[in-house]
Structure formats: C-alpha cells, structure tokens
ChimeraX commands (.cxc) that place a marker at each C-alpha (Angstrom):
marker #1 position 49.96,164.53,85.24 radius 0.5
marker #1 position 51.99,164.37,88.51 radius 0.5
marker #1 position 55.44,165.45,89.04 radius 0.5
marker #1 position 56.85,161.85,89.35 radius 0.5
marker #1 position 55.21,160.93,86.34 radius 0.5
marker #1 position 56.53,164.26,84.41 radius 0.5
marker #1 position 60.21,163.36,85.89 radius 0.5
marker #1 position 59.74,159.71,84.96 radius 0.5
marker #1 position 58.70,160.61,81.40 radius 0.5
marker #1 position 61.37,163.32,81.03 radius 0.5
marker #1 position 63.93,160.67,82.12 radius 0.5
marker #1 position 62.84,158.18,79.59 radius 0.5
marker #1 position 62.97,160.75,76.68 radius 0.5
marker #1 position 66.45,161.96,77.71 radius 0.5
marker #1 position 67.59,158.41,77.58 radius 0.5
marker #1 position 65.79,157.76,74.38 radius 0.5
marker #1 position 67.35,160.80,72.68 radius 0.5
marker #1 position 70.81,159.76,74.21 radius 0.5
marker #1 position 70.48,155.99,72.97 radius 0.5
marker #1 position 69.19,157.09,69.71 radius 0.5
marker #1 position 72.69,158.02,68.38 radius 0.5
marker #1 position 74.40,154.93,69.60 radius 0.5
marker #1 position 71.63,152.96,67.97 radius 0.5
marker #1 position 72.90,153.58,64.50 radius 0.5
marker #1 position 75.26,150.70,63.82 radius 0.5
marker #1 position 78.89,151.45,63.36 radius 0.5
marker #1 position 80.47,149.89,60.22 radius 0.5
marker #1 position 82.40,146.73,60.41 radius 0.5
marker #1 position 85.81,148.18,59.94 radius 0.5
marker #1 position 85.18,150.32,62.91 radius 0.5
marker #1 position 83.64,147.64,65.07 radius 0.5
marker #1 position 86.73,145.37,63.93 radius 0.5
marker #1 position 89.44,148.34,64.90 radius 0.5
marker #1 position 87.66,148.85,68.40 radius 0.5
marker #1 position 87.79,144.97,69.03 radius 0.5
marker #1 position 91.35,145.00,68.20 radius 0.5
marker #1 position 92.10,147.95,70.47 radius 0.5
marker #1 position 89.94,146.25,73.30 radius 0.5
marker #1 position 91.91,142.97,72.86 radius 0.5
marker #1 position 95.08,144.66,73.11 radius 0.5
marker #1 position 94.18,146.77,76.54 radius 0.5
marker #1 position 92.79,143.20,77.96 radius 0.5
marker #1 position 96.04,141.13,77.17 radius 0.5
marker #1 position 98.10,144.17,78.22 radius 0.5
marker #1 position 96.52,144.37,82.09 radius 0.5
marker #1 position 97.64,140.62,82.72 radius 0.5
marker #1 position 99.91,138.07,80.88 radius 0.5
marker #1 position 97.73,135.32,81.64 radius 0.5
marker #1 position 94.89,136.82,79.58 radius 0.5
marker #1 position 96.36,136.04,76.20 radius 0.5
marker #1 position 96.64,132.12,77.43 radius 0.5
marker #1 position 93.03,132.18,78.81 radius 0.5
marker #1 position 91.76,133.90,75.54 radius 0.5
marker #1 position 93.68,131.33,73.39 radius 0.5
marker #1 position 91.85,128.20,75.36 radius 0.5
marker #1 position 88.45,129.73,74.75 radius 0.5
marker #1 position 86.30,128.30,72.11 radius 0.5
marker #1 position 85.21,131.89,71.29 radius 0.5
marker #1 position 85.54,135.41,72.43 radius 0.5
marker #1 position 83.03,138.09,72.21 radius 0.5
marker #1 position 84.52,141.64,72.49 radius 0.5
marker #1 position 82.22,144.73,73.29 radius 0.5
marker #1 position 84.98,147.73,73.08 radius 0.5
marker #1 position 82.74,150.12,74.27 radius 0.5
marker #1 position 79.40,149.65,76.32 radius 0.5
marker #1 position 77.77,152.97,77.16 radius 0.5
marker #1 position 75.48,153.13,80.31 radius 0.5
marker #1 position 73.20,156.42,80.93 radius 0.5
marker #1 position 70.28,157.08,83.16 radius 0.5
marker #1 position 68.38,159.42,85.27 radius 0.5
marker #1 position 66.36,157.07,87.34 radius 0.5
marker #1 position 65.65,154.98,84.53 radius 0.5
marker #1 position 68.94,153.51,82.68 radius 0.5
marker #1 position 70.04,152.05,79.56 radius 0.5
marker #1 position 73.14,150.46,77.98 radius 0.5
marker #1 position 74.31,149.58,74.51 radius 0.5
marker #1 position 77.19,148.55,72.66 radius 0.5
marker #1 position 78.42,146.74,69.39 radius 0.5
marker #1 position 81.04,144.14,69.30 radius 0.5
marker #1 position 82.38,140.89,67.36 radius 0.5
marker #1 position 82.43,137.08,67.90 radius 0.5
marker #1 position 85.90,135.65,67.12 radius 0.5
marker #1 position 86.36,132.04,66.72 radius 0.5
marker #1 position 89.86,130.69,66.30 radius 0.5
marker #1 position 90.81,134.29,65.75 radius 0.5
marker #1 position 88.62,134.98,62.77 radius 0.5
marker #1 position 85.46,137.28,62.99 radius 0.5
marker #1 position 82.31,135.31,62.60 radius 0.5
marker #1 position 79.50,137.82,63.58 radius 0.5
marker #1 position 78.79,140.86,64.86 radius 0.5
marker #1 position 76.33,141.83,68.01 radius 0.5
marker #1 position 75.06,144.32,70.22 radius 0.5
marker #1 position 74.40,144.39,73.93 radius 0.5
marker #1 position 71.45,145.94,75.47 radius 0.5
marker #1 position 69.97,146.55,78.77 radius 0.5
marker #1 position 67.58,148.63,81.01 radius 0.5
marker #1 position 67.29,149.38,84.58 radius 0.5
marker #1 position 65.22,151.23,87.02 radius 0.5
marker #1 position 66.33,152.71,90.18 radius 0.5
marker #1 position 69.20,154.75,91.42 radius 0.5
marker #1 position 70.76,155.25,88.24 radius 0.5
marker #1 position 72.27,158.49,87.59 radius 0.5
marker #1 position 75.05,159.55,85.40 radius 0.5
marker #1 position 76.77,158.15,82.08 radius 0.5
marker #1 position 79.74,155.73,81.95 radius 0.5
marker #1 position 81.38,153.55,79.41 radius 0.5
marker #1 position 83.37,150.15,79.70 radius 0.5
marker #1 position 84.78,147.41,77.70 radius 0.5
marker #1 position 83.95,143.74,78.03 radius 0.5
marker #1 position 85.55,140.49,76.82 radius 0.5
marker #1 position 83.30,137.51,77.15 radius 0.5
marker #1 position 85.08,134.12,76.73 radius 0.5
marker #1 position 83.23,131.13,75.96 radius 0.5
marker #1 position 85.47,128.30,77.60 radius 0.5
marker #1 position 83.53,125.39,76.26 radius 0.5
marker #1 position 82.19,124.32,72.60 radius 0.5
marker #1 position 78.70,123.79,74.36 radius 0.5
marker #1 position 78.49,127.53,75.75 radius 0.5
marker #1 position 79.84,128.91,72.37 radius 0.5
marker #1 position 77.33,127.01,70.33 radius 0.5
marker #1 position 74.48,127.62,72.98 radius 0.5
marker #1 position 75.36,131.44,72.33 radius 0.5
marker #1 position 75.71,131.37,68.69 radius 0.5
marker #1 position 72.40,129.05,68.20 radius 0.5
marker #1 position 70.30,131.50,70.58 radius 0.5
marker #1 position 68.35,134.32,69.07 radius 0.5
marker #1 position 68.68,136.45,72.04 radius 0.5
marker #1 position 71.39,135.51,74.61 radius 0.5
marker #1 position 70.82,137.08,78.09 radius 0.5
marker #1 position 73.86,137.23,80.53 radius 0.5
marker #1 position 73.43,135.29,83.79 radius 0.5
marker #1 position 70.33,133.74,82.57 radius 0.5
marker #1 position 71.34,131.58,79.52 radius 0.5
marker #1 position 74.53,130.27,80.83 radius 0.5
marker #1 position 76.83,130.07,84.04 radius 0.5
marker #1 position 78.78,133.30,83.58 radius 0.5
marker #1 position 81.75,134.32,86.24 radius 0.5
marker #1 position 82.33,137.95,86.06 radius 0.5
marker #1 position 85.50,139.45,86.97 radius 0.5
marker #1 position 85.62,143.22,87.24 radius 0.5
marker #1 position 88.94,144.98,85.87 radius 0.5
marker #1 position 91.19,143.34,83.12 radius 0.5
marker #1 position 93.92,143.21,85.90 radius 0.5
marker #1 position 91.65,141.52,88.55 radius 0.5
marker #1 position 92.77,138.00,89.98 radius 0.5
marker #1 position 90.47,135.20,89.41 radius 0.5
marker #1 position 90.60,131.48,90.93 radius 0.5
marker #1 position 90.27,128.04,89.58 radius 0.5
marker #1 position 86.80,128.28,90.60 radius 0.5
marker #1 position 86.03,131.31,88.50 radius 0.5
marker #1 position 87.97,129.29,85.32 radius 0.5
marker #1 position 85.64,126.50,85.85 radius 0.5
marker #1 position 82.58,128.29,84.68 radius 0.5
marker #1 position 81.80,127.88,80.95 radius 0.5
marker #1 position 81.70,131.64,80.15 radius 0.5
marker #1 position 84.26,133.93,81.81 radius 0.5
marker #1 position 83.31,137.84,81.35 radius 0.5
marker #1 position 85.86,140.70,82.01 radius 0.5
marker #1 position 84.64,144.21,82.50 radius 0.5
marker #1 position 87.42,146.62,82.41 radius 0.5
marker #1 position 88.40,150.41,81.35 radius 0.5
marker #1 position 85.32,151.86,83.30 radius 0.5
marker #1 position 85.07,155.51,82.77 radius 0.5
marker #1 position 82.42,157.89,83.97 radius 0.5
marker #1 position 79.99,158.35,86.84 radius 0.5
marker #1 position 78.13,155.14,87.06 radius 0.5
marker #1 position 79.71,152.37,89.34 radius 0.5
marker #1 position 77.68,149.92,88.41 radius 0.5
marker #1 position 79.65,147.08,86.50 radius 0.5
marker #1 position 76.97,144.47,86.49 radius 0.5
marker #1 position 76.34,142.44,83.41 radius 0.5
marker #1 position 73.44,140.47,84.88 radius 0.5
marker #1 position 70.17,140.79,82.51 radius 0.5
marker #1 position 72.15,142.33,79.25 radius 0.5
marker #1 position 70.65,140.98,76.29 radius 0.5
marker #1 position 73.14,140.06,73.46 radius 0.5
marker #1 position 71.77,140.20,69.77 radius 0.5
marker #1 position 73.21,139.52,66.61 radius 0.5
marker #1 position 73.52,142.55,64.57 radius 0.5
marker #1 position 72.44,142.39,60.82 radius 0.5
marker #1 position 75.25,143.63,58.99 radius 0.5
marker link #1:1,2 radius 0.2
marker link #1:2,3 radius 0.2
marker link #1:3,4 radius 0.2
marker link #1:4,5 radius 0.2
marker link #1:5,6 radius 0.2
marker link #1:6,7 radius 0.2
marker link #1:7,8 radius 0.2
marker link #1:8,9 radius 0.2
marker link #1:9,10 radius 0.2
marker link #1:10,11 radius 0.2
marker link #1:11,12 radius 0.2
marker link #1:12,13 radius 0.2
marker link #1:13,14 radius 0.2
marker link #1:14,15 radius 0.2
marker link #1:15,16 radius 0.2
marker link #1:16,17 radius 0.2
marker link #1:17,18 radius 0.2
marker link #1:18,19 radius 0.2
marker link #1:19,20 radius 0.2
marker link #1:20,21 radius 0.2
marker link #1:21,22 radius 0.2
marker link #1:22,23 radius 0.2
marker link #1:23,24 radius 0.2
marker link #1:24,25 radius 0.2
marker link #1:25,26 radius 0.2
marker link #1:26,27 radius 0.2
marker link #1:27,28 radius 0.2
marker link #1:28,29 radius 0.2
marker link #1:29,30 radius 0.2
marker link #1:30,31 radius 0.2
marker link #1:31,32 radius 0.2
marker link #1:32,33 radius 0.2
marker link #1:33,34 radius 0.2
marker link #1:34,35 radius 0.2
marker link #1:35,36 radius 0.2
marker link #1:36,37 radius 0.2
marker link #1:37,38 radius 0.2
marker link #1:38,39 radius 0.2
marker link #1:39,40 radius 0.2
marker link #1:40,41 radius 0.2
marker link #1:41,42 radius 0.2
marker link #1:42,43 radius 0.2
marker link #1:43,44 radius 0.2
marker link #1:44,45 radius 0.2
marker link #1:45,46 radius 0.2
marker link #1:46,47 radius 0.2
marker link #1:47,48 radius 0.2
marker link #1:48,49 radius 0.2
marker link #1:49,50 radius 0.2
marker link #1:50,51 radius 0.2
marker link #1:51,52 radius 0.2
marker link #1:52,53 radius 0.2
marker link #1:53,54 radius 0.2
marker link #1:54,55 radius 0.2
marker link #1:55,56 radius 0.2
marker link #1:56,57 radius 0.2
marker link #1:57,58 radius 0.2
marker link #1:58,59 radius 0.2
marker link #1:59,60 radius 0.2
marker link #1:60,61 radius 0.2
marker link #1:61,62 radius 0.2
marker link #1:62,63 radius 0.2
marker link #1:63,64 radius 0.2
marker link #1:64,65 radius 0.2
marker link #1:65,66 radius 0.2
marker link #1:66,67 radius 0.2
marker link #1:67,68 radius 0.2
marker link #1:68,69 radius 0.2
marker link #1:69,70 radius 0.2
marker link #1:70,71 radius 0.2
marker link #1:71,72 radius 0.2
marker link #1:72,73 radius 0.2
marker link #1:73,74 radius 0.2
marker link #1:74,75 radius 0.2
marker link #1:75,76 radius 0.2
marker link #1:76,77 radius 0.2
marker link #1:77,78 radius 0.2
marker link #1:78,79 radius 0.2
marker link #1:79,80 radius 0.2
marker link #1:80,81 radius 0.2
marker link #1:81,82 radius 0.2
marker link #1:82,83 radius 0.2
marker link #1:83,84 radius 0.2
marker link #1:84,85 radius 0.2
marker link #1:85,86 radius 0.2
marker link #1:86,87 radius 0.2
marker link #1:87,88 radius 0.2
marker link #1:88,89 radius 0.2
marker link #1:89,90 radius 0.2
marker link #1:90,91 radius 0.2
marker link #1:91,92 radius 0.2
marker link #1:92,93 radius 0.2
marker link #1:93,94 radius 0.2
marker link #1:94,95 radius 0.2
marker link #1:95,96 radius 0.2
marker link #1:96,97 radius 0.2
marker link #1:97,98 radius 0.2
marker link #1:98,99 radius 0.2
marker link #1:99,100 radius 0.2
marker link #1:100,101 radius 0.2
marker link #1:101,102 radius 0.2
marker link #1:102,103 radius 0.2
marker link #1:103,104 radius 0.2
marker link #1:104,105 radius 0.2
marker link #1:105,106 radius 0.2
marker link #1:106,107 radius 0.2
marker link #1:107,108 radius 0.2
marker link #1:108,109 radius 0.2
marker link #1:109,110 radius 0.2
marker link #1:110,111 radius 0.2
marker link #1:111,112 radius 0.2
marker link #1:112,113 radius 0.2
marker link #1:113,114 radius 0.2
marker link #1:114,115 radius 0.2
marker link #1:115,116 radius 0.2
marker link #1:116,117 radius 0.2
marker link #1:117,118 radius 0.2
marker link #1:118,119 radius 0.2
marker link #1:119,120 radius 0.2
marker link #1:120,121 radius 0.2
marker link #1:121,122 radius 0.2
marker link #1:122,123 radius 0.2
marker link #1:123,124 radius 0.2
marker link #1:124,125 radius 0.2
marker link #1:125,126 radius 0.2
marker link #1:126,127 radius 0.2
marker link #1:127,128 radius 0.2
marker link #1:128,129 radius 0.2
marker link #1:129,130 radius 0.2
marker link #1:130,131 radius 0.2
marker link #1:131,132 radius 0.2
marker link #1:132,133 radius 0.2
marker link #1:133,134 radius 0.2
marker link #1:134,135 radius 0.2
marker link #1:135,136 radius 0.2
marker link #1:136,137 radius 0.2
marker link #1:137,138 radius 0.2
marker link #1:138,139 radius 0.2
marker link #1:139,140 radius 0.2
marker link #1:140,141 radius 0.2
marker link #1:141,142 radius 0.2
marker link #1:142,143 radius 0.2
marker link #1:143,144 radius 0.2
marker link #1:144,145 radius 0.2
marker link #1:145,146 radius 0.2
marker link #1:146,147 radius 0.2
marker link #1:147,148 radius 0.2
marker link #1:148,149 radius 0.2
marker link #1:149,150 radius 0.2
marker link #1:150,151 radius 0.2
marker link #1:151,152 radius 0.2
marker link #1:152,153 radius 0.2
marker link #1:153,154 radius 0.2
marker link #1:154,155 radius 0.2
marker link #1:155,156 radius 0.2
marker link #1:156,157 radius 0.2
marker link #1:157,158 radius 0.2
marker link #1:158,159 radius 0.2
marker link #1:159,160 radius 0.2
marker link #1:160,161 radius 0.2
marker link #1:161,162 radius 0.2
marker link #1:162,163 radius 0.2
marker link #1:163,164 radius 0.2
marker link #1:164,165 radius 0.2
marker link #1:165,166 radius 0.2
marker link #1:166,167 radius 0.2
marker link #1:167,168 radius 0.2
marker link #1:168,169 radius 0.2
marker link #1:169,170 radius 0.2
marker link #1:170,171 radius 0.2
marker link #1:171,172 radius 0.2
marker link #1:172,173 radius 0.2
marker link #1:173,174 radius 0.2
marker link #1:174,175 radius 0.2
marker link #1:175,176 radius 0.2
marker link #1:176,177 radius 0.2
marker link #1:177,178 radius 0.2
marker link #1:178,179 radius 0.2
marker link #1:179,180 radius 0.2
marker link #1:180,181 radius 0.2
view
C-alpha cells in the first residue's frame, strides 16, 4: 500500500469513527427541544423570519449539522418537519465530500417549503437531495438579506450559527432521509 492510500484509509476510518457516535439517533424529545431552540435563534436574527416561516407550507429544521473531514469529509444532522406548527416527521441529513476538507464544524439549517407542491414532493420522496430535487435558494446566515428573487424559489434554506474550522456552508448534494422513530 502506498502512502496516499494509507492516508486516505486513515482519513476514512477517522471520519467513520467520528460519525458513528452521531449516527445514534437522538430521542424525539431531544430533537424537538433542538428544533425549538434553533427556530427561536432563527426568529431572533431577523424580524421578517417569523412572517416568512408563517407563509411556508412546511418547515424542516436541523438544529445541529456536524461536518468533519480530513481530505474526505462527511456531514450528519437530525431534525424535524413541521406543518402548520406541528411536527409530522423526523429526518436526517447526510453528505459526503472529497477534496480540501479539513476540520470540524457545526451549523443549523432551516429549510422553508414555500409551496404545497414543494412540500408534497419532499414528503413523498424516499430520499431528497438538496439542489437536485427542487429549486433551492440558499441564504447564508440567519441575519443575511434576501431579495424577491430568492423568495420566488419553492424552497428557501437558511444556514446559520456556523461554529468550527470548516468554512463550507454548501447544502448542494446533501441527502435528506426520513428517520424511523
């Protein structure tokens, strides 16, 4: 085995170990508490967010998405889908990347399904890939400004509360799958 293969194997093993702890699903009360806290932080960032969320057909909240990597990276988070203020299902978000990824970071995500059609497409899919299955407008930072063009998209995703050493806040290619609770 050459040196590059050893480094790659070591990186994959390290990421697998790091994410194995995350792969244990949180309890529904833990997820619910995290969702409520994330929504409160989201609403506190901009007075228009509450009104925007009220107009949405559904809100998918991932209170804490962890991304880690050393050449090869991965991300994982658990959250809940709310329709008319009630939790209807629990989901996980996962993703993988290769390239210049080094470090660990956490962030929160609030994904607003602005139309019934976008919500229904999401709810009826087995796996939903952000940026592939729907036109998604991504707003970086809960206090960031967005324009009318952004609001015309059927799905508006907010990424905020980034903490850690990875500056990548891309949601493209992240896969959302329903949790069995």
